[in-house]
C-alpha positions as CSV (number, residue, x, y, z in Angstrom):
1,X,104.5,87.5,157.7
2,X,106.2,86.2,160.9
3,X,105.9,82.6,159.7
4,X,105.9,80.6,156.5
5,X,102.2,79.6,157.0
6,X,101.1,83.2,157.3
7,X,103.1,84.2,154.3
8,X,101.7,81.4,152.3
9,X,98.1,82.4,153.2
10,X,98.8,86.0,152.2
11,X,100.1,84.8,148.9
12,X,97.1,82.6,148.2
13,X,94.8,85.6,148.9
14,X,96.9,87.8,146.5
15,X,96.8,85.1,143.8
16,X,93.0,84.8,144.2
17,X,92.5,88.5,143.7
18,X,94.8,88.5,140.6
19,X,92.9,85.6,139.1
20,X,89.6,87.4,139.5
21,X,91.0,90.3,137.5
22,X,92.2,88.0,134.7
23,X,95.8,87.6,135.8
24,X,96.7,83.9,136.0
25,X,98.8,83.0,139.0
26,X,98.9,79.4,140.2
27,X,100.2,79.0,143.7
28,X,101.2,75.4,143.0
29,X,103.9,76.8,140.7
30,X,105.4,79.1,143.3
31,X,108.0,78.5,146.0
32,X,107.7,79.1,149.7
33,X,108.6,82.7,150.8
34,X,112.3,83.2,151.4
35,X,114.7,86.0,152.1
36,X,117.1,84.4,149.7
37,X,115.0,83.2,146.8
38,X,116.2,81.4,143.7
39,X,117.4,83.2,140.6
40,X,114.8,85.2,138.6
41,X,115.8,86.5,135.2
42,X,119.4,85.8,136.1
43,X,119.4,87.9,139.3
44,X,119.8,86.5,142.8
45,X,118.0,88.7,145.3
46,X,118.9,88.8,149.0
47,X,116.6,90.6,151.5
48,X,118.3,89.4,154.7
49,X,119.8,91.8,157.2
50,X,117.2,94.5,156.6
51,X,118.4,95.5,153.1
52,X,117.8,94.5,149.5
53,X,120.7,93.5,147.4
54,X,121.2,91.8,144.0
55,X,124.0,89.7,142.6
56,X,124.5,86.9,140.1
57,X,125.6,83.3,140.5
58,X,129.3,82.3,140.5
59,X,128.8,80.4,137.3
60,X,127.2,83.4,135.5
61,X,130.0,85.7,136.8
62,X,132.7,83.3,135.5
63,X,131.0,83.3,132.1
64,X,130.8,87.1,132.2
65,X,134.6,87.3,132.7
66,X,135.1,84.7,130.0
67,X,133.0,86.7,127.5
68,X,135.0,89.9,128.2
69,X,138.3,88.1,127.8
70,X,137.1,86.5,124.6
71,X,136.1,89.9,123.3
72,X,139.5,91.3,124.2
73,X,141.3,88.3,122.5
74,X,139.3,88.8,119.3
75,X,140.4,92.5,119.1
76,X,143.9,91.7,120.1
77,X,144.2,89.0,117.4
78,X,142.8,91.3,114.7
79,X,145.2,94.1,115.7
80,X,148.2,91.6,115.6
81,X,147.1,90.3,112.1
82,X,146.8,93.8,110.6
83,X,149.6,95.1,108.5
84,X,151.7,97.8,110.2
85,X,151.1,101.3,108.9
86,X,147.8,100.4,107.3
87,X,145.0,103.0,107.6
88,X,142.2,100.5,107.2
89,X,140.2,99.5,110.2
90,X,140.7,95.9,111.4
91,X,137.8,93.5,111.1
92,X,136.6,90.7,113.4
93,X,133.8,88.1,113.0
94,X,130.3,89.3,113.7
95,X,128.8,86.0,114.9
96,X,130.7,85.7,118.2
97,X,130.0,89.4,118.9
98,X,126.2,88.7,118.7
99,X,126.6,85.9,121.2
100,X,128.6,87.9,123.6
101,X,126.3,90.9,123.4
102,X,123.2,88.7,124.0
103,X,124.7,87.4,127.2
104,X,126.0,90.7,128.6
105,X,122.6,92.3,128.1
106,X,121.2,90.1,130.9
107,X,124.2,90.7,133.1
108,X,123.7,94.5,133.0
109,X,120.2,94.1,134.3
110,X,121.9,93.3,137.6
111,X,125.0,95.5,137.4
112,X,123.9,98.8,135.9
113,X,127.5,100.2,136.2
114,X,128.4,98.0,133.2
115,X,125.8,99.5,130.9
116,X,127.7,102.5,129.4
117,X,130.6,100.2,128.4
118,X,128.5,98.1,126.1
119,X,128.1,101.0,123.7
120,X,131.3,100.3,121.8
121,X,130.2,96.7,121.2
122,X,126.8,97.8,120.0
123,X,128.5,100.3,117.6
124,X,130.7,97.6,116.1
125,X,127.8,95.2,115.7
126,X,125.5,97.8,114.0
127,X,128.2,100.0,112.3
128,X,127.6,98.3,108.9
129,X,124.0,99.4,108.6
130,X,123.0,102.4,106.4
131,X,122.8,105.7,108.3
132,X,125.9,104.9,110.5
133,X,129.3,106.6,110.5
134,X,132.2,105.2,112.5
135,X,129.7,103.1,114.5
136,X,127.5,106.1,115.5
137,X,124.0,106.6,114.1
138,X,123.7,109.8,112.1
139,X,121.5,112.4,113.7
140,X,120.3,115.9,112.9
141,X,121.4,117.5,109.7
142,X,123.7,114.6,108.8
143,X,120.8,112.2,109.1
144,X,118.6,114.3,106.9
145,X,121.3,114.7,104.2
146,X,121.8,110.9,104.3
147,X,118.0,110.3,103.9
148,X,117.8,112.8,101.1
149,X,120.7,111.1,99.2
150,X,119.0,107.7,99.7
151,X,115.7,109.0,98.3
152,X,117.5,110.4,95.2
153,X,119.3,107.0,94.7
154,X,116.0,105.1,95.0
155,X,114.4,107.3,92.4
156,X,117.0,106.3,89.9
157,X,116.6,102.6,90.5
158,X,114.6,100.5,88.0
159,X,112.0,98.0,88.8
160,X,114.5,95.2,88.3
161,X,117.0,96.4,90.9
162,X,118.1,93.9,93.4
163,X,118.1,96.4,96.3
164,X,114.4,97.3,96.1
165,X,111.2,95.4,95.7
166,X,107.9,96.8,94.8
167,X,104.4,96.0,96.1
168,X,101.3,97.0,94.3
169,X,98.4,98.6,96.1
170,X,96.1,95.7,95.4
171,X,93.3,96.7,97.7
172,X,92.3,99.8,95.6
173,X,93.5,98.2,92.4
174,X,95.5,101.4,91.7
175,X,98.3,101.8,89.2
176,X,100.4,103.3,92.0
177,X,103.5,101.3,93.0
178,X,104.8,101.6,96.5
179,X,108.6,101.1,97.1
180,X,109.6,99.0,100.0
181,X,113.3,99.1,101.0
182,X,115.1,95.8,101.6
183,X,117.7,95.9,104.3
184,X,121.1,94.6,103.1
185,X,122.4,91.3,104.5
186,X,124.7,91.4,107.5
187,X,128.4,90.9,106.6
188,X,130.5,88.1,108.1
189,X,133.0,90.5,109.6
190,X,132.7,94.1,110.9
191,X,135.0,97.0,111.6
192,X,136.6,97.6,115.0
193,X,136.3,101.2,116.3
194,X,138.4,102.8,119.0
195,X,135.4,103.1,121.3
196,X,135.3,99.3,121.6
197,X,139.0,99.1,122.7
198,X,138.4,101.7,125.5
199,X,135.3,99.8,126.6
200,X,137.1,96.5,126.7
201,X,139.7,98.0,129.0
202,X,137.0,99.3,131.3
203,X,135.1,96.0,131.3
204,X,138.3,94.1,132.2
205,X,138.8,96.4,135.3
206,X,135.1,96.2,136.3
207,X,135.0,92.4,136.1
208,X,138.4,91.9,137.8
209,X,137.0,90.6,141.1
210,X,137.0,86.9,141.7
211,X,133.6,86.8,143.5
212,X,130.4,88.4,141.9
213,X,129.9,91.9,143.3
214,X,126.8,92.6,145.4
215,X,124.7,95.6,144.3
216,X,122.7,97.4,146.9
217,X,119.1,98.0,145.8
218,X,117.8,99.5,149.1
219,X,119.9,100.5,152.0
220,X,119.3,99.3,155.6
221,X,119.1,102.9,156.7
222,X,116.4,104.1,154.3
223,X,116.6,107.7,155.5
224,X,120.3,108.1,154.9
225,X,121.0,110.1,151.8
226,X,124.3,111.9,151.2
227,X,124.2,115.1,149.2
228,X,127.6,116.0,147.8
229,X,127.6,119.4,145.9
230,X,131.0,120.3,144.6
231,X,132.7,123.0,142.5
232,X,136.1,123.9,141.3
233,X,137.4,127.3,140.3
234,X,140.5,128.2,138.4
235,X,142.9,127.8,141.4
236,X,140.8,126.2,144.1
237,X,138.2,123.5,144.8
238,X,135.5,122.9,147.3
239,X,132.8,120.3,148.2
240,X,130.3,119.8,151.0
241,X,129.1,116.4,152.4
242,X,125.6,116.9,153.9
243,X,124.3,114.2,156.3
244,X,121.8,114.1,159.1
245,X,124.6,114.7,161.6
246,X,125.8,117.9,159.9
247,X,127.9,119.3,157.1
248,X,131.5,118.2,156.3
249,X,133.2,120.6,153.9
250,X,136.5,120.5,152.1
251,X,138.3,123.4,150.4
252,X,141.8,123.8,149.0
253,X,144.0,124.9,146.1
254,X,145.2,122.9,143.1
255,X,148.9,122.0,142.6
256,X,150.7,123.7,139.8
257,X,150.6,120.6,137.5
258,X,146.8,120.6,137.7
259,X,146.4,124.2,136.4
260,X,146.8,123.0,132.8
261,X,143.9,120.6,133.0
262,X,140.4,121.6,131.8
263,X,137.8,122.9,134.2
264,X,135.6,119.9,133.3
265,X,138.3,117.5,134.4
266,X,139.1,119.4,137.6
267,X,135.4,119.6,138.8
268,X,134.9,115.9,138.0
269,X,138.1,114.8,139.8
270,X,137.2,117.0,142.8
271,X,133.9,115.0,143.3
272,X,135.3,111.6,142.5
273,X,138.2,111.9,144.9
274,X,135.8,112.7,147.7
275,X,133.7,109.6,146.9
276,X,136.8,107.4,146.7
277,X,137.9,108.7,150.1
278,X,134.5,107.9,151.6
279,X,134.5,104.4,150.2
280,X,138.0,103.8,151.5
281,X,136.9,105.0,154.9
282,X,134.1,102.3,155.0
283,X,131.1,103.8,153.4
284,X,128.8,101.0,152.1
285,X,125.3,100.8,150.7
286,X,124.5,104.5,150.6
287,X,122.6,106.6,148.2
288,X,124.5,109.7,147.1
289,X,123.1,112.7,145.2
290,X,126.0,114.4,143.5
291,X,125.1,118.0,142.5
292,X,127.3,119.8,140.0
293,X,127.0,122.8,137.8
294,X,129.1,121.1,135.2
295,X,126.8,119.8,132.5
296,X,129.7,117.9,130.8
297,X,130.3,115.8,133.9
298,X,126.7,114.8,134.2
299,X,126.4,113.7,130.5
300,X,129.8,111.9,130.6
301,X,128.8,110.0,133.7
302,X,125.6,108.5,132.1
303,X,127.4,107.9,128.7
304,X,130.4,106.4,130.5
305,X,133.1,108.3,128.5
306,X,134.1,111.6,126.9
307,X,134.8,111.9,123.2
308,X,137.4,114.6,123.5
309,X,139.1,114.0,126.9
310,X,140.6,110.6,127.7
311,X,141.5,111.9,131.2
312,X,137.8,112.7,131.9
313,X,136.9,109.2,130.7
314,X,139.3,107.7,133.2
315,X,137.8,109.8,136.0
316,X,134.3,108.5,135.1
317,X,135.7,104.9,135.2
318,X,137.1,105.6,138.7
319,X,133.6,106.7,139.8
320,X,132.0,103.5,138.5
321,X,134.6,101.4,140.3
322,X,134.0,103.2,143.5
323,X,130.3,102.6,143.2
324,X,130.9,98.9,142.6
325,X,133.2,98.6,145.6
326,X,131.0,100.4,148.0
327,X,127.6,99.2,146.7
328,X,126.6,102.8,146.2
329,X,123.6,104.2,144.4
330,X,124.7,107.3,142.6
331,X,122.6,110.2,141.1
332,X,124.6,112.8,139.3
333,X,122.4,115.9,138.9
334,X,123.2,119.1,137.1
335,X,122.1,122.3,138.7
336,X,122.4,125.9,137.5
337,X,125.5,127.9,138.5
338,X,123.3,130.5,140.2
339,X,121.9,127.8,142.5
340,X,125.4,126.5,143.2
341,X,126.3,130.1,144.3
342,X,123.2,130.2,146.5
343,X,124.1,126.9,148.1
344,X,127.5,128.4,149.0
345,X,129.7,125.6,147.6
346,X,130.8,127.9,144.8
347,X,132.3,130.2,147.5
348,X,134.1,127.3,149.1
349,X,136.3,126.9,146.0
350,X,137.3,130.6,146.5
351,X,137.8,130.6,150.2
352,X,134.4,132.3,151.0
353,X,132.8,130.4,153.9
354,X,130.0,132.8,154.8
355,X,127.4,132.0,152.2
356,X,124.6,129.4,151.8
357,X,124.9,126.3,154.0
358,X,128.0,127.7,155.6
359,X,125.9,130.7,156.9
360,X,123.2,128.4,158.3
361,X,120.9,127.6,155.3
362,X,118.9,124.4,155.6
363,X,120.9,121.9,153.5
364,X,117.9,119.6,152.9
365,X,116.1,122.3,150.9
366,X,118.9,123.0,148.5
367,X,117.6,121.5,145.3
368,X,113.7,121.1,145.0
369,X,113.7,117.7,143.1
370,X,110.6,116.7,145.1
371,X,108.5,119.8,144.0
372,X,106.6,120.2,140.8
373,X,106.5,123.3,138.6
374,X,103.1,124.3,139.9
375,X,104.1,124.1,143.5
376,X,107.4,126.0,143.0
377,X,105.7,128.8,141.0
378,X,102.6,129.0,143.4
379,X,100.3,128.0,140.5
380,X,101.6,130.6,138.0
381,X,102.8,127.9,135.5
382,X,99.5,126.0,135.5
383,X,97.5,129.2,135.1
384,X,99.6,130.2,132.1
385,X,99.1,126.7,130.5
386,X,95.3,126.9,131.0
387,X,95.3,130.4,129.4
388,X,96.3,129.0,126.0
389,X,94.8,125.5,126.2
390,X,91.6,126.8,124.6
391,X,89.7,126.2,121.3
392,X,89.4,129.9,120.5
393,X,91.3,133.0,121.6
394,X,88.0,134.6,122.5
395,X,87.9,135.2,126.3
396,X,84.1,135.5,126.3
397,X,83.8,131.8,125.3
398,X,86.5,130.0,127.2
399,X,86.3,126.4,126.2
400,X,89.2,124.0,126.8
401,X,91.0,122.5,123.7
402,X,89.3,119.3,122.6
403,X,86.1,120.2,124.5
404,X,87.4,118.2,127.4
405,X,88.8,119.6,130.7
406,X,92.5,119.8,131.4
407,X,92.9,117.6,134.5
408,X,96.1,117.9,136.5
409,X,97.8,114.6,137.3
410,X,98.9,114.3,140.9
411,X,100.4,111.6,143.1
412,X,96.8,110.7,144.2
413,X,95.3,110.0,140.7
414,X,98.5,109.1,138.8
415,X,97.9,105.3,139.2
416,X,94.1,105.6,138.5
417,X,94.1,107.4,135.2
418,X,91.3,105.1,133.9
419,X,89.0,107.1,136.1
420,X,90.2,110.5,134.9
421,X,88.2,112.1,132.1
422,X,89.8,114.7,129.9
423,X,93.3,115.8,128.8
424,X,96.1,115.4,131.3
425,X,98.4,118.1,132.7
426,X,101.6,116.6,134.1
427,X,103.3,119.0,136.5
428,X,105.0,116.4,138.8
429,X,108.3,116.7,140.5
430,X,111.4,115.7,138.5
431,X,112.2,112.9,140.9
432,X,108.8,111.3,140.1
433,X,109.0,111.7,136.3
434,X,110.5,108.2,135.6
435,X,107.4,106.6,137.1
436,X,105.1,109.2,135.6
437,X,106.3,108.4,132.1
438,X,105.5,104.7,132.6
439,X,102.0,105.7,133.6
440,X,101.8,108.1,130.6
441,X,102.8,105.3,128.2
442,X,100.1,103.0,129.5
443,X,97.5,105.8,129.5
444,X,98.3,106.8,125.9
445,X,97.7,103.3,124.6
446,X,94.5,102.9,126.6
447,X,93.1,106.4,125.8
448,X,94.7,107.5,122.6
449,X,92.1,110.3,122.1
450,X,93.5,112.3,125.1
451,X,96.1,115.1,124.8
452,X,98.9,115.6,127.3
453,X,100.8,118.7,128.5
454,X,104.0,118.4,130.6
455,X,105.7,121.1,132.6
456,X,108.8,119.9,134.3
457,X,111.8,121.8,135.8
458,X,115.1,120.6,134.2
459,X,116.4,118.6,137.0
460,X,117.3,114.9,136.9
461,X,116.8,115.0,133.2
462,X,118.6,111.7,132.6
463,X,115.5,109.9,134.0
464,X,112.9,111.4,131.7
465,X,114.0,113.9,129.0
466,X,115.0,111.4,126.3
467,X,111.8,109.3,126.7
468,X,109.5,112.3,126.7
469,X,111.2,113.8,123.6
470,X,110.3,110.7,121.6
471,X,106.5,111.3,122.2
472,X,106.3,115.1,122.3
473,X,104.8,116.8,119.2
474,X,106.0,120.1,120.5
475,X,108.7,120.7,123.2
476,X,110.5,123.9,124.2
477,X,112.3,125.3,127.2
478,X,111.3,128.4,129.1
479,X,114.2,130.4,130.4
480,X,113.9,132.0,133.8
481,X,112.9,135.7,133.7
482,X,110.4,138.2,135.0
483,X,107.3,136.1,134.2
484,X,105.6,133.0,135.5
485,X,108.9,131.2,135.8
486,X,110.9,133.6,137.9
487,X,114.7,134.0,138.0
488,X,114.7,132.5,141.5
489,X,113.9,129.1,140.0
490,X,117.4,129.0,138.5
491,X,116.9,126.0,136.1
492,X,114.8,126.3,132.9
493,X,111.3,124.8,132.6
494,X,110.5,122.2,129.9
495,X,107.1,122.4,128.2
496,X,106.0,119.4,126.1
497,X,102.7,119.0,124.3
498,X,101.5,115.5,123.1
499,X,98.5,115.6,120.8
500,X,96.0,112.8,120.5
501,X,97.1,109.6,118.7
502,X,93.8,108.9,117.0
503,X,91.1,110.9,115.2
504,X,88.6,112.6,117.4
505,X,85.9,115.3,116.8
506,X,88.2,118.0,118.0
507,X,91.4,116.6,116.4
508,X,91.3,115.0,113.0
509,X,95.0,114.4,112.4
510,X,97.8,113.8,111.6
511,X,98.9,111.0,113.8
512,X,102.0,112.9,115.1
513,X,103.5,116.3,114.5
514,X,106.8,115.5,116.0
515,X,109.7,116.6,113.7
516,X,107.4,118.6,111.4
517,X,108.6,122.0,110.1
518,X,105.8,123.9,111.8
519,X,106.5,122.3,115.2
520,X,110.2,122.9,115.0
521,X,109.9,126.5,113.9
522,X,107.4,127.2,116.7
523,X,109.8,125.7,119.3
524,X,112.7,127.8,118.0
525,X,110.6,130.9,118.1
526,X,109.4,130.3,121.6
527,X,112.8,129.5,123.0
528,X,114.4,132.5,121.3
529,X,111.6,134.8,122.6
530,X,112.1,133.7,126.2
531,X,115.8,134.0,125.9
532,X,115.4,137.5,124.5
533,X,113.2,138.5,127.4
534,X,115.8,137.2,129.8
535,X,118.6,139.0,128.1
536,X,120.5,135.9,127.0
537,X,120.7,136.5,123.3
538,X,124.0,137.5,121.7
539,X,124.4,140.7,119.8
540,X,124.5,138.8,116.5
541,X,121.2,137.1,117.3
542,X,119.6,140.4,118.3
543,X,120.7,142.1,115.1
544,X,119.1,139.3,113.1
545,X,115.8,139.6,114.9
546,X,113.1,141.9,113.6
547,X,112.5,144.9,115.9
548,X,108.8,144.4,115.7
549,X,109.2,140.9,117.1
550,X,111.5,142.2,119.8
551,X,108.7,144.6,120.8
552,X,106.2,141.7,121.0
553,X,108.4,139.7,123.4
554,X,108.4,142.5,126.0
555,X,105.4,140.6,127.4
556,X,106.4,136.9,127.0
557,X,103.3,135.5,128.5
558,X,101.0,137.3,126.0
559,X,103.3,136.5,123.0
560,X,103.7,132.8,123.9
561,X,100.0,132.5,124.5
562,X,99.2,133.9,121.1
563,X,101.7,131.5,119.3
564,X,100.5,128.5,121.1
565,X,96.8,129.3,120.5
566,X,97.6,129.5,116.8
567,X,99.4,126.1,116.9
568,X,96.5,124.4,118.7
569,X,94.0,126.0,116.3
570,X,95.9,124.8,113.2
571,X,96.2,121.3,114.7
572,X,92.4,121.0,114.9
573,X,92.1,121.8,111.1
574,X,94.3,119.1,109.6
575,X,92.4,116.9,107.2
576,X,92.3,113.1,107.9
577,X,94.8,110.9,106.2
578,X,93.5,109.6,102.9
579,X,92.5,106.0,102.7
580,X,94.7,105.3,99.7
581,X,97.7,106.4,101.6
582,X,96.8,104.3,104.6
583,X,96.5,101.2,102.5
584,X,99.9,101.8,100.9
585,X,101.5,101.7,104.4
586,X,99.8,98.5,105.6
587,X,101.8,95.3,105.3
588,X,100.5,92.0,103.9
589,X,97.2,91.2,102.2
590,X,95.1,93.6,104.3
591,X,91.5,93.7,102.9
592,X,89.6,95.1,105.9
593,X,87.9,98.5,105.9
594,X,89.9,101.5,107.1
595,X,88.0,103.4,109.9
596,X,86.6,106.7,108.9
597,X,87.3,109.8,110.9
598,X,84.3,110.9,113.1
599,X,82.2,113.4,111.3
600,X,83.4,112.4,107.8
601,X,81.2,111.0,105.1
602,X,81.9,107.4,104.3
603,X,82.0,106.4,100.6
604,X,79.0,104.5,99.4
605,X,79.7,101.0,98.3
606,X,77.7,98.7,96.0
607,X,76.1,95.8,97.7
608,X,77.9,92.5,97.3
609,X,81.4,94.0,96.7
610,X,83.4,96.9,95.5
611,X,82.8,99.2,92.6
612,X,81.9,97.7,89.2
613,X,85.0,97.3,87.1
614,X,85.3,96.0,83.5
615,X,86.3,92.4,83.1
616,X,89.9,91.8,81.9
617,X,90.5,91.1,78.3
618,X,90.6,87.5,77.3
619,X,94.2,86.5,76.6
620,X,93.5,83.0,75.4
621,X,91.0,80.2,75.7
622,X,93.2,78.4,78.2
623,X,93.0,81.2,80.7
624,X,90.0,81.7,83.0
625,X,88.6,85.1,83.3
626,X,88.4,86.5,86.9
627,X,86.9,89.6,88.2
628,X,89.2,91.6,90.3
629,X,87.9,92.3,93.8
630,X,88.9,95.1,96.0
């Protein structure tokens, strides 16, 4: 509002509406509207000057610098006390590390450019736990081998072992004993890993300023977005800065001493040097989309380091420092090499200035991050999904899987999913997937009987791929080819299927199929088939594939439809989880009934209690006989 009174009246109306919907908001506990409000969750927000920025108080910034210096002093003292030539890792106290980590977690909510450099501290704090090696949690085959070794060790333990305790399934009064692992106690000191030393060096540089930095949340010029595609060939480099005013390009050749560096380092340095130059020239508060065909650069930027190249880690640190100085919002987006060639930046690094944007292509339509899979394929992707989302392969009786329609989620109904009846088809643009996954998480809790299907082009995957992979029962990538996802799309398409969480008439269980052998084998078969059709399998992989299977994949749409129909048909025939297994997983003295699956016959119970059991033998006149109840 234009005055404090109007703003206060608007807030009172908003609070009244929230109260009617069960959200308690008391206006007497709120402050007057201000463009510079007080701290909230440790962040000071400033909306003056037509822009939104965030910072922390001077007291909190001084404490942040003190915590980083304290951490550096702990490691320095431990290194000085270690005997020279010893191969054992130095150890530092765990308790102060927990205090430092607890404070820095709230600081990175304001300064996201500090987040990657807390990983080393987290590795040191949790490196003592089972399933960790050199501070990193075991994954893949190493994690499975570790779990298998633990299971074998637990089998050899006796009932009196101090590392295991046993709980009897008292509800069913069974003789089965359920083992429950007891987590070992945390040690007083923990090992220091090299990752922590590198992160301390980066944190000292990022917190070197005397005054707390100001992070731009929203620029004053909302429409300003800088697109910086860049590439580097063996002897040359090129980049293009695309703005509303036009295109600024840069091309050149590397000096002799740079020829020995890796291509990953050269491409990253090419882009970072350009951003540092823009910041030194006065660029402030802009949002920059950095497009690169180097997947290593994208992953290293969001991780904050490179395991194999210290030089590349230094380049990433320079990029974070430039973002801090200029108050920039950076998005590093990987794109396919074929798209980079189409843009024309790939030719800049080789001296060719007659392709793509240099030949007059519209630069604002370079990368379709605002278009979904259905829109980009003119409906071919959604048509293919609906062809296998059926109960039976019979085309005469086409009934959707689960006997509910597959409704496409769009920007119009994404925030009103409570009114949508049926399974959900998410074919939204990659740029909207971060918000879409928040809506998906709420909808899955509110409507656990619904299934979900995702079809997302693999762009801006840092926003959504990891979160989606945690919930997907089946996920696979579709390589571009002569089918519904054409070669002109450049990047692959990710398909994810999320089955219902609870029992329903069309789906009886299990709760999740993620990580099961059947789902993993099917994903490998689908990905290998689409790669075969696109001609991207090696000779060794082709020789190991059955010629009959190769013949089937000449029509990838028909073959993939057949495999997915079999998967969905088998998912509907799983038996429900047995009640005795469910009770063994429940914690505490749970005595309530376990819900029966719809359509299953409940076990008849005697009135007044459970099944009749013989009374226990009398062990003495001083003991009182009691009948065991279920």
